[in-house]
Backbone as XML, in Angstrom:
<?xml version="1.0"?>
<chain id="A" units="angstrom">
  <residue number="1" name="MET">
    <atom name="N" x="4.336" y="3.462" z="-10.145"/>
    <atom name="CA" x="5.027" y="3.398" z="-8.894"/>
    <atom name="C" x="6.420" y="4.012" z="-9.325"/>
  </residue>
  <residue number="2" name="TRP">
    <atom name="N" x="7.197" y="4.695" z="-8.438"/>
    <atom name="CA" x="8.381" y="5.194" z="-8.641"/>
    <atom name="C" x="9.342" y="4.807" z="-7.273"/>
  </residue>
  <residue number="3" name="LEU">
    <atom name="N" x="10.446" y="4.396" z="-7.537"/>
    <atom name="CA" x="11.289" y="4.008" z="-6.584"/>
    <atom name="C" x="12.803" y="4.436" z="-6.708"/>
  </residue>
  <residue number="4" name="LEU">
    <atom name="N" x="13.348" y="4.940" z="-5.648"/>
    <atom name="CA" x="14.696" y="5.484" z="-5.479"/>
    <atom name="C" x="15.411" y="4.658" z="-4.254"/>
  </residue>
  <residue number="5" name="LEU">
    <atom name="N" x="16.561" y="3.910" z="-4.656"/>
    <atom name="CA" x="17.310" y="3.104" z="-3.646"/>
    <atom name="C" x="18.464" y="3.804" z="-3.490"/>
  </residue>
  <residue number="6" name="ARG">
    <atom name="N" x="19.161" y="3.866" z="-2.388"/>
    <atom name="CA" x="20.566" y="4.314" z="-2.225"/>
    <atom name="C" x="21.146" y="3.277" z="-1.175"/>
  </residue>
  <residue number="7" name="ARG">
    <atom name="N" x="22.361" y="2.979" z="-1.486"/>
    <atom name="CA" x="23.089" y="2.108" z="-0.720"/>
    <atom name="C" x="24.390" y="2.551" z="-0.490"/>
  </residue>
  <residue number="8" name="ARG">
    <atom name="N" x="24.952" y="2.587" z="0.700"/>
    <atom name="CA" x="26.175" y="2.969" z="1.109"/>
    <atom name="C" x="27.005" y="1.664" z="1.262"/>
  </residue>
  <residue number="9" name="SER">
    <atom name="N" x="28.534" y="2.066" z="0.671"/>
    <atom name="CA" x="29.377" y="0.965" z="0.705"/>
    <atom name="C" x="30.160" y="1.133" z="1.919"/>
  </residue>
  <residue number="10" name="ASN">
    <atom name="N" x="30.958" y="0.117" z="2.282"/>
    <atom name="CA" x="31.735" y="0.138" z="3.442"/>
    <atom name="C" x="33.196" y="1.196" z="3.103"/>
  </residue>
  <residue number="11" name="LEU">
    <atom name="N" x="33.403" y="1.561" z="1.880"/>
    <atom name="CA" x="34.403" y="2.444" z="1.550"/>
    <atom name="C" x="33.960" y="3.609" z="1.505"/>
  </residue>
  <residue number="12" name="PRO">
    <atom name="N" x="34.639" y="4.768" z="2.122"/>
    <atom name="CA" x="34.256" y="6.052" z="2.261"/>
    <atom name="C" x="34.272" y="6.687" z="0.978"/>
  </residue>
  <residue number="13" name="GLY">
    <atom name="N" x="33.298" y="7.671" z="0.829"/>
    <atom name="CA" x="33.123" y="8.242" z="-0.509"/>
    <atom name="C" x="32.684" y="7.503" z="-1.707"/>
  </residue>
  <residue number="14" name="ILE">
    <atom name="N" x="32.196" y="6.196" z="-1.547"/>
    <atom name="CA" x="31.804" y="5.387" z="-2.576"/>
    <atom name="C" x="30.240" y="5.117" z="-2.322"/>
  </residue>
  <residue number="15" name="GLY">
    <atom name="N" x="29.439" y="5.425" z="-3.139"/>
    <atom name="CA" x="27.954" y="4.963" z="-2.793"/>
    <atom name="C" x="27.317" y="4.581" z="-4.301"/>
  </residue>
  <residue number="16" name="LEU">
    <atom name="N" x="26.172" y="3.829" z="-4.212"/>
    <atom name="CA" x="25.463" y="3.330" z="-5.336"/>
    <atom name="C" x="24.164" y="4.048" z="-5.300"/>
  </residue>
  <residue number="17" name="GLN">
    <atom name="N" x="23.440" y="4.323" z="-6.465"/>
    <atom name="CA" x="22.165" y="4.980" z="-6.490"/>
    <atom name="C" x="21.484" y="4.395" z="-7.927"/>
  </residue>
  <residue number="18" name="ALA">
    <atom name="N" x="20.224" y="3.985" z="-7.698"/>
    <atom name="CA" x="19.562" y="3.449" z="-8.764"/>
    <atom name="C" x="17.960" y="3.807" z="-8.567"/>
  </residue>
  <residue number="19" name="SER">
    <atom name="N" x="17.384" y="4.253" z="-9.591"/>
    <atom name="CA" x="16.010" y="4.511" z="-9.686"/>
    <atom name="C" x="15.167" y="3.962" z="-10.760"/>
  </residue>
  <residue number="20" name="ARG">
    <atom name="N" x="13.852" y="3.562" z="-10.615"/>
    <atom name="CA" x="13.069" y="2.936" z="-11.482"/>
    <atom name="C" x="11.755" y="3.599" z="-11.468"/>
  </residue>
  <residue number="21" name="GLY">
    <atom name="N" x="11.118" y="3.799" z="-12.303"/>
    <atom name="CA" x="9.506" y="4.077" z="-12.436"/>
    <atom name="C" x="8.667" y="3.181" z="-13.351"/>
  </residue>
  <residue number="22" name="TRP">
    <atom name="N" x="7.503" y="2.772" z="-13.057"/>
    <atom name="CA" x="6.739" y="1.869" z="-13.787"/>
    <atom name="C" x="5.262" y="2.165" z="-13.464"/>
  </residue>
  <residue number="23" name="THR">
    <atom name="N" x="4.373" y="1.681" z="-14.374"/>
    <atom name="CA" x="2.988" y="1.760" z="-14.144"/>
    <atom name="C" x="2.486" y="0.445" z="-14.372"/>
  </residue>
  <residue number="24" name="ASP">
    <atom name="N" x="1.572" y="0.146" z="-13.529"/>
    <atom name="CA" x="0.818" y="-1.157" z="-13.445"/>
    <atom name="C" x="-0.677" y="-0.864" z="-13.733"/>
  </residue>
  <residue number="25" name="GLY">
    <atom name="N" x="-1.299" y="-1.897" z="-14.572"/>
    <atom name="CA" x="-2.746" y="-1.965" z="-14.628"/>
    <atom name="C" x="-3.307" y="-2.632" z="-13.414"/>
  </residue>
  <residue number="26" name="ILE">
    <atom name="N" x="-4.259" y="-2.117" z="-12.676"/>
    <atom name="CA" x="-4.780" y="-2.559" z="-11.416"/>
    <atom name="C" x="-6.286" y="-2.886" z="-11.455"/>
  </residue>
  <residue number="27" name="VAL">
    <atom name="N" x="-6.732" y="-4.025" z="-10.931"/>
    <atom name="CA" x="-8.187" y="-4.253" z="-10.709"/>
    <atom name="C" x="-8.218" y="-4.562" z="-9.332"/>
  </residue>
  <residue number="28" name="GLY">
    <atom name="N" x="-9.418" y="-4.275" z="-8.729"/>
    <atom name="CA" x="-9.697" y="-4.586" z="-7.260"/>
    <atom name="C" x="-11.119" y="-4.652" z="-6.891"/>
  </residue>
  <residue number="29" name="VAL">
    <atom name="N" x="-11.276" y="-4.832" z="-5.604"/>
    <atom name="CA" x="-12.646" y="-5.114" z="-5.106"/>
    <atom name="C" x="-12.761" y="-4.620" z="-3.646"/>
  </residue>
  <residue number="30" name="ARG">
    <atom name="N" x="-13.879" y="-3.897" z="-3.464"/>
    <atom name="CA" x="-14.081" y="-3.219" z="-1.976"/>
    <atom name="C" x="-15.322" y="-3.581" z="-1.427"/>
  </residue>
  <residue number="31" name="ALA">
    <atom name="N" x="-15.353" y="-3.838" z="-0.103"/>
    <atom name="CA" x="-16.676" y="-4.203" z="0.543"/>
    <atom name="C" x="-16.766" y="-3.377" z="1.809"/>
  </residue>
  <residue number="32" name="ARG">
    <atom name="N" x="-17.896" y="-2.960" z="2.101"/>
    <atom name="CA" x="-18.264" y="-2.331" z="3.426"/>
    <atom name="C" x="-19.537" y="-2.730" z="4.269"/>
  </residue>
  <residue number="33" name="ARG">
    <atom name="N" x="-19.306" y="-2.810" z="5.505"/>
    <atom name="CA" x="-20.491" y="-3.417" z="6.115"/>
    <atom name="C" x="-20.847" y="-2.397" z="7.433"/>
  </residue>
  <residue number="34" name="THR">
    <atom name="N" x="-21.886" y="-2.203" z="7.703"/>
    <atom name="CA" x="-22.315" y="-1.337" z="8.786"/>
    <atom name="C" x="-22.599" y="-2.321" z="9.967"/>
  </residue>
  <residue number="35" name="LEU">
    <atom name="N" x="-21.797" y="-2.069" z="11.057"/>
    <atom name="CA" x="-21.942" y="-3.025" z="12.317"/>
    <atom name="C" x="-22.827" y="-2.510" z="13.267"/>
  </residue>
  <residue number="36" name="SER">
    <atom name="N" x="-23.018" y="-1.235" z="13.433"/>
    <atom name="CA" x="-24.004" y="-0.532" z="14.298"/>
    <atom name="C" x="-24.032" y="0.723" z="13.868"/>
  </residue>
  <residue number="37" name="ARG">
    <atom name="N" x="-24.906" y="1.785" z="14.641"/>
    <atom name="CA" x="-25.114" y="3.038" z="14.213"/>
    <atom name="C" x="-23.717" y="3.854" z="14.108"/>
  </residue>
  <residue number="38" name="LYS">
    <atom name="N" x="-22.739" y="3.637" z="14.680"/>
    <atom name="CA" x="-21.458" y="4.250" z="14.627"/>
    <atom name="C" x="-20.323" y="3.493" z="14.153"/>
  </residue>
  <residue number="39" name="TRP">
    <atom name="N" x="-20.365" y="2.120" z="14.244"/>
    <atom name="CA" x="-19.174" y="1.438" z="13.826"/>
    <atom name="C" x="-19.553" y="0.827" z="12.511"/>
  </residue>
  <residue number="40" name="TRP">
    <atom name="N" x="-18.420" y="0.524" z="11.844"/>
    <atom name="CA" x="-18.285" y="-0.292" z="10.466"/>
    <atom name="C" x="-17.116" y="-0.825" z="10.026"/>
  </residue>
  <residue number="41" name="ALA">
    <atom name="N" x="-17.125" y="-1.836" z="9.096"/>
    <atom name="CA" x="-15.787" y="-2.416" z="8.867"/>
    <atom name="C" x="-15.816" y="-2.387" z="7.342"/>
  </residue>
  <residue number="42" name="SER">
    <atom name="N" x="-14.620" y="-2.445" z="6.692"/>
    <atom name="CA" x="-14.422" y="-2.437" z="5.297"/>
    <atom name="C" x="-13.157" y="-3.303" z="5.054"/>
  </residue>
  <residue number="43" name="ALA">
    <atom name="N" x="-13.132" y="-3.789" z="3.791"/>
    <atom name="CA" x="-11.937" y="-4.302" z="3.233"/>
    <atom name="C" x="-11.770" y="-4.219" z="1.770"/>
  </residue>
  <residue number="44" name="TYR">
    <atom name="N" x="-10.639" y="-4.270" z="1.425"/>
    <atom name="CA" x="-10.592" y="-4.092" z="-0.100"/>
    <atom name="C" x="-9.208" y="-4.733" z="-0.406"/>
  </residue>
  <residue number="45" name="GLY">
    <atom name="N" x="-8.978" y="-5.350" z="-1.763"/>
    <atom name="CA" x="-7.814" y="-5.767" z="-2.380"/>
    <atom name="C" x="-7.747" y="-5.396" z="-3.842"/>
  </residue>
  <residue number="46" name="ASP">
    <atom name="N" x="-6.525" y="-5.539" z="-4.261"/>
    <atom name="CA" x="-6.316" y="-5.311" z="-5.459"/>
    <atom name="C" x="-5.086" y="-6.152" z="-6.119"/>
  </residue>
  <residue number="47" name="LEU">
    <atom name="N" x="-5.063" y="-6.219" z="-7.396"/>
    <atom name="CA" x="-4.093" y="-7.067" z="-8.210"/>
    <atom name="C" x="-3.617" y="-6.403" z="-9.462"/>
  </residue>
  <residue number="48" name="GLY">
    <atom name="N" x="-2.399" y="-6.363" z="-9.499"/>
    <atom name="CA" x="-1.918" y="-5.640" z="-10.747"/>
    <atom name="C" x="-0.500" y="-6.122" z="-11.421"/>
  </residue>
  <residue number="49" name="ALA">
    <atom name="N" x="-0.325" y="-5.692" z="-12.495"/>
    <atom name="CA" x="0.733" y="-6.075" z="-13.218"/>
    <atom name="C" x="1.000" y="-5.206" z="-14.643"/>
  </residue>
  <residue number="50" name="GLY">
    <atom name="N" x="1.944" y="-5.468" z="-15.276"/>
    <atom name="CA" x="2.364" y="-4.602" z="-16.326"/>
    <atom name="C" x="3.807" y="-4.095" z="-16.291"/>
  </residue>
  <residue number="51" name="GLY">
    <atom name="N" x="4.010" y="-2.930" z="-15.667"/>
    <atom name="CA" x="5.398" y="-2.713" z="-15.467"/>
    <atom name="C" x="6.216" y="-3.593" z="-14.415"/>
  </residue>
  <residue number="52" name="SER">
    <atom name="N" x="5.442" y="-3.972" z="-13.375"/>
    <atom name="CA" x="5.962" y="-5.012" z="-12.510"/>
    <atom name="C" x="5.511" y="-6.322" z="-12.887"/>
  </residue>
  <residue number="53" name="ASP">
    <atom name="N" x="6.366" y="-7.411" z="-12.342"/>
    <atom name="CA" x="5.782" y="-8.588" z="-12.723"/>
    <atom name="C" x="4.279" y="-8.952" z="-11.776"/>
  </residue>
  <residue number="54" name="LEU">
    <atom name="N" x="4.204" y="-8.470" z="-10.805"/>
    <atom name="CA" x="2.964" y="-8.707" z="-9.939"/>
    <atom name="C" x="3.003" y="-7.679" z="-8.842"/>
  </residue>
  <residue number="55" name="THR">
    <atom name="N" x="1.868" y="-7.189" z="-8.483"/>
    <atom name="CA" x="1.715" y="-6.482" z="-7.350"/>
    <atom name="C" x="0.332" y="-6.629" z="-6.849"/>
  </residue>
  <residue number="56" name="TYR">
    <atom name="N" x="0.182" y="-6.873" z="-5.497"/>
    <atom name="CA" x="-1.111" y="-6.842" z="-4.654"/>
    <atom name="C" x="-1.050" y="-6.260" z="-3.380"/>
  </residue>
  <residue number="57" name="GLU">
    <atom name="N" x="-2.483" y="-6.030" z="-2.933"/>
    <atom name="CA" x="-2.507" y="-5.492" z="-1.797"/>
    <atom name="C" x="-3.917" y="-5.879" z="-1.065"/>
  </residue>
  <residue number="58" name="ILE">
    <atom name="N" x="-3.895" y="-6.072" z="0.140"/>
    <atom name="CA" x="-4.929" y="-6.413" z="1.000"/>
    <atom name="C" x="-5.127" y="-5.687" z="2.161"/>
  </residue>
  <residue number="59" name="VAL">
    <atom name="N" x="-6.296" y="-5.092" z="2.399"/>
    <atom name="CA" x="-6.505" y="-4.151" z="3.475"/>
    <atom name="C" x="-7.877" y="-4.477" z="4.269"/>
  </residue>
  <residue number="60" name="GLY">
    <atom name="N" x="-7.712" y="-4.541" z="5.632"/>
    <atom name="CA" x="-8.912" y="-4.551" z="6.336"/>
    <atom name="C" x="-9.067" y="-3.273" z="7.422"/>
  </residue>
  <residue number="61" name="ASN">
    <atom name="N" x="-10.240" y="-2.778" z="7.434"/>
    <atom name="CA" x="-10.388" y="-1.459" z="8.213"/>
    <atom name="C" x="-11.548" y="-1.833" z="9.094"/>
  </residue>
  <residue number="62" name="ALA">
    <atom name="N" x="-11.603" y="-1.012" z="10.389"/>
    <atom name="CA" x="-12.701" y="-0.781" z="11.107"/>
    <atom name="C" x="-12.711" y="0.677" z="11.418"/>
  </residue>
  <residue number="63" name="GLY">
    <atom name="N" x="-13.895" y="1.305" z="11.489"/>
    <atom name="CA" x="-14.062" y="2.682" z="11.829"/>
    <atom name="C" x="-15.243" y="2.937" z="12.781"/>
  </residue>
  <residue number="64" name="LEU">
    <atom name="N" x="-15.094" y="3.979" z="13.390"/>
    <atom name="CA" x="-15.986" y="4.754" z="14.216"/>
    <atom name="C" x="-16.210" y="6.079" z="13.809"/>
  </residue>
  <residue number="65" name="ASP">
    <atom name="N" x="-17.583" y="6.034" z="13.448"/>
    <atom name="CA" x="-18.032" y="7.743" z="12.972"/>
    <atom name="C" x="-18.136" y="8.376" z="14.242"/>
  </residue>
  <residue number="66" name="ILE">
    <atom name="N" x="-17.505" y="9.636" z="14.209"/>
    <atom name="CA" x="-17.575" y="10.505" z="15.288"/>
    <atom name="C" x="-18.723" y="11.567" z="15.160"/>
  </residue>
  <residue number="67" name="ARG">
    <atom name="N" x="-18.885" y="11.967" z="13.970"/>
    <atom name="CA" x="-20.071" y="12.814" z="13.621"/>
    <atom name="C" x="-20.450" y="12.406" z="12.153"/>
  </residue>
  <residue number="68" name="GLU">
    <atom name="N" x="-21.253" y="13.108" z="11.434"/>
    <atom name="CA" x="-21.785" y="12.698" z="10.185"/>
    <atom name="C" x="-20.484" y="12.463" z="9.083"/>
  </residue>
  <residue number="69" name="ARG">
    <atom name="N" x="-19.668" y="13.563" z="9.230"/>
    <atom name="CA" x="-18.602" y="13.508" z="8.275"/>
    <atom name="C" x="-17.190" y="13.151" z="8.629"/>
  </residue>
  <residue number="70" name="TYR">
    <atom name="N" x="-17.066" y="12.734" z="9.944"/>
    <atom name="CA" x="-15.832" y="12.344" z="10.518"/>
    <atom name="C" x="-15.706" y="11.012" z="11.015"/>
  </residue>
  <residue number="71" name="ALA">
    <atom name="N" x="-14.462" y="10.246" z="10.853"/>
    <atom name="CA" x="-14.399" y="8.991" z="11.435"/>
    <atom name="C" x="-12.956" y="8.782" z="11.800"/>
  </residue>
  <residue number="72" name="VAL">
    <atom name="N" x="-12.783" y="7.981" z="12.938"/>
    <atom name="CA" x="-11.435" y="7.535" z="13.287"/>
    <atom name="C" x="-11.437" y="5.968" z="12.772"/>
  </residue>
  <residue number="73" name="VAL">
    <atom name="N" x="-10.346" y="5.582" z="11.992"/>
    <atom name="CA" x="-10.258" y="4.463" z="11.348"/>
    <atom name="C" x="-9.008" y="3.588" z="11.648"/>
  </residue>
  <residue number="74" name="PHE">
    <atom name="N" x="-9.052" y="2.228" z="11.959"/>
    <atom name="CA" x="-7.673" y="1.529" z="12.216"/>
    <atom name="C" x="-7.852" y="0.316" z="11.514"/>
  </residue>
  <residue number="75" name="GLY">
    <atom name="N" x="-6.776" y="-0.323" z="11.245"/>
    <atom name="CA" x="-6.793" y="-1.660" z="10.459"/>
    <atom name="C" x="-5.421" y="-2.182" z="10.214"/>
  </residue>
  <residue number="76" name="TYR">
    <atom name="N" x="-5.235" y="-3.109" z="9.296"/>
    <atom name="CA" x="-4.060" y="-3.808" z="8.790"/>
    <atom name="C" x="-3.936" y="-3.606" z="7.250"/>
  </residue>
  <residue number="77" name="ARG">
    <atom name="N" x="-2.577" y="-3.534" z="6.771"/>
    <atom name="CA" x="-2.511" y="-3.476" z="5.385"/>
    <atom name="C" x="-1.139" y="-4.132" z="4.888"/>
  </residue>
  <residue number="78" name="TYR">
    <atom name="N" x="-1.295" y="-5.052" z="3.899"/>
    <atom name="CA" x="-0.441" y="-5.927" z="3.256"/>
    <atom name="C" x="-0.187" y="-5.617" z="1.931"/>
  </residue>
  <residue number="79" name="LEU">
    <atom name="N" x="1.060" y="-5.119" z="1.620"/>
    <atom name="CA" x="1.277" y="-4.795" z="0.133"/>
    <atom name="C" x="2.647" y="-5.417" z="-0.343"/>
  </residue>
  <residue number="80" name="ASN">
    <atom name="N" x="2.374" y="-6.233" z="-1.468"/>
    <atom name="CA" x="3.511" y="-6.925" z="-2.103"/>
    <atom name="C" x="3.847" y="-6.474" z="-3.467"/>
  </residue>
  <residue number="81" name="VAL">
    <atom name="N" x="5.099" y="-6.156" z="-3.740"/>
    <atom name="CA" x="5.539" y="-5.767" z="-4.946"/>
    <atom name="C" x="6.588" y="-6.477" z="-5.442"/>
  </residue>
  <residue number="82" name="ASP">
    <atom name="N" x="6.514" y="-7.032" z="-6.819"/>
    <atom name="CA" x="7.525" y="-7.882" z="-7.423"/>
    <atom name="C" x="7.922" y="-7.314" z="-8.882"/>
  </residue>
  <residue number="83" name="TYR">
    <atom name="N" x="9.137" y="-6.554" z="-8.740"/>
    <atom name="CA" x="9.712" y="-5.841" z="-9.978"/>
    <atom name="C" x="11.012" y="-6.442" z="-10.134"/>
  </residue>
  <residue number="84" name="ASP">
    <atom name="N" x="11.250" y="-7.026" z="-11.420"/>
    <atom name="CA" x="12.458" y="-7.393" z="-11.769"/>
    <atom name="C" x="12.810" y="-7.410" z="-13.201"/>
  </residue>
  <residue number="85" name="LYS">
    <atom name="N" x="13.284" y="-6.252" z="-13.617"/>
    <atom name="CA" x="13.665" y="-5.953" z="-15.125"/>
    <atom name="C" x="15.115" y="-5.325" z="-15.100"/>
  </residue>
  <residue number="86" name="ASN">
    <atom name="N" x="15.741" y="-5.605" z="-16.312"/>
    <atom name="CA" x="17.073" y="-4.950" z="-16.615"/>
    <atom name="C" x="18.007" y="-5.097" z="-15.367"/>
  </residue>
  <residue number="87" name="GLY">
    <atom name="N" x="18.060" y="-6.065" z="-14.667"/>
    <atom name="CA" x="18.884" y="-6.162" z="-13.577"/>
    <atom name="C" x="18.607" y="-5.531" z="-12.330"/>
  </residue>
  <residue number="88" name="PHE">
    <atom name="N" x="17.407" y="-4.763" z="-12.393"/>
    <atom name="CA" x="17.001" y="-4.227" z="-11.126"/>
    <atom name="C" x="15.983" y="-5.044" z="-10.505"/>
  </residue>
  <residue number="89" name="LEU">
    <atom name="N" x="16.140" y="-5.350" z="-9.131"/>
    <atom name="CA" x="15.181" y="-6.228" z="-8.335"/>
    <atom name="C" x="14.684" y="-5.576" z="-7.217"/>
  </residue>
  <residue number="90" name="PHE">
    <atom name="N" x="13.361" y="-5.504" z="-7.135"/>
    <atom name="CA" x="12.594" y="-4.960" z="-6.081"/>
    <atom name="C" x="11.483" y="-5.748" z="-5.747"/>
  </residue>
  <residue number="91" name="ASP">
    <atom name="N" x="11.695" y="-6.646" z="-5.013"/>
    <atom name="CA" x="10.633" y="-7.708" z="-4.455"/>
    <atom name="C" x="10.519" y="-7.663" z="-3.017"/>
  </residue>
  <residue number="92" name="THR">
    <atom name="N" x="9.342" y="-7.111" z="-2.615"/>
    <atom name="CA" x="9.219" y="-6.809" z="-1.177"/>
    <atom name="C" x="7.858" y="-6.871" z="-0.914"/>
  </residue>
  <residue number="93" name="ALA">
    <atom name="N" x="7.575" y="-7.174" z="0.530"/>
    <atom name="CA" x="6.135" y="-7.123" z="1.097"/>
    <atom name="C" x="6.440" y="-6.092" z="2.447"/>
  </residue>
  <residue number="94" name="MET">
    <atom name="N" x="5.331" y="-5.115" z="2.162"/>
    <atom name="CA" x="5.210" y="-4.188" z="3.339"/>
    <atom name="C" x="3.961" y="-4.442" z="3.865"/>
  </residue>
  <residue number="95" name="LYS">
    <atom name="N" x="4.065" y="-4.506" z="5.325"/>
    <atom name="CA" x="3.045" y="-4.781" z="6.062"/>
    <atom name="C" x="2.693" y="-4.075" z="7.579"/>
  </residue>
  <residue number="96" name="GLY">
    <atom name="N" x="1.573" y="-3.948" z="8.068"/>
    <atom name="CA" x="1.648" y="-3.432" z="9.238"/>
    <atom name="C" x="0.349" y="-2.775" z="9.693"/>
  </residue>
  <residue number="97" name="PRO">
    <atom name="N" x="0.191" y="-2.347" z="10.817"/>
    <atom name="CA" x="-1.063" y="-1.615" z="11.193"/>
    <atom name="C" x="-1.212" y="-0.129" z="10.753"/>
  </residue>
  <residue number="98" name="LEU">
    <atom name="N" x="-2.545" y="0.096" z="10.419"/>
    <atom name="CA" x="-2.721" y="1.769" z="10.071"/>
    <atom name="C" x="-3.715" y="2.402" z="11.173"/>
  </residue>
  <residue number="99" name="PHE">
    <atom name="N" x="-3.642" y="3.595" z="11.187"/>
    <atom name="CA" x="-4.471" y="4.325" z="12.041"/>
    <atom name="C" x="-4.687" y="5.706" z="11.262"/>
  </residue>
  <residue number="100" name="GLY">
    <atom name="N" x="-6.016" y="6.187" z="11.089"/>
    <atom name="CA" x="-6.261" y="7.287" z="10.453"/>
    <atom name="C" x="-7.443" y="8.026" z="10.948"/>
  </residue>
  <residue number="101" name="PHE">
    <atom name="N" x="-7.628" y="9.361" z="10.435"/>
    <atom name="CA" x="-8.926" y="10.172" z="10.644"/>
    <atom name="C" x="-9.261" y="10.606" z="9.278"/>
  </residue>
  <residue number="102" name="THR">
    <atom name="N" x="-10.560" y="10.310" z="9.049"/>
    <atom name="CA" x="-11.253" y="10.603" z="7.769"/>
    <atom name="C" x="-12.393" y="11.579" z="7.804"/>
  </residue>
  <residue number="103" name="ILE">
    <atom name="N" x="-12.281" y="12.481" z="6.677"/>
    <atom name="CA" x="-13.351" y="13.291" z="6.503"/>
    <atom name="C" x="-14.172" y="12.931" z="5.109"/>
  </residue>
  <residue number="104" name="LYS">
    <atom name="N" x="-15.251" y="12.916" z="5.268"/>
    <atom name="CA" x="-16.217" y="12.376" z="4.170"/>
    <atom name="C" x="-16.860" y="13.662" z="3.464"/>
  </residue>
  <residue number="105" name="PHE">
    <atom name="N" x="-16.686" y="13.542" z="2.199"/>
    <atom name="CA" x="-17.162" y="14.705" z="1.317"/>
    <atom name="C" x="-18.393" y="14.223" z="0.634"/>
  </residue>
</chain>
């Protein structure tokens, strides 16, 4: 993961910038269930650490197959990252709905 943060100060012409890059080892699990001929649901999650103290993600999706190779997908994603090294702190949770169009190969 690579991160670049910029912060503007209240004083004109003065700004702060910091960046960090790190690599985590990740293990995860994925499941998918067919609900009907065209509808399906899937979920996956992963857990990682190494460069960061801890990172994890949980995603739940539902999809509608339009044709054999195309689908519309909607769901929800929660991603948490905890990185605190050498005076640089990035501890955040990013979450929200997702919507997509998939092409199956």
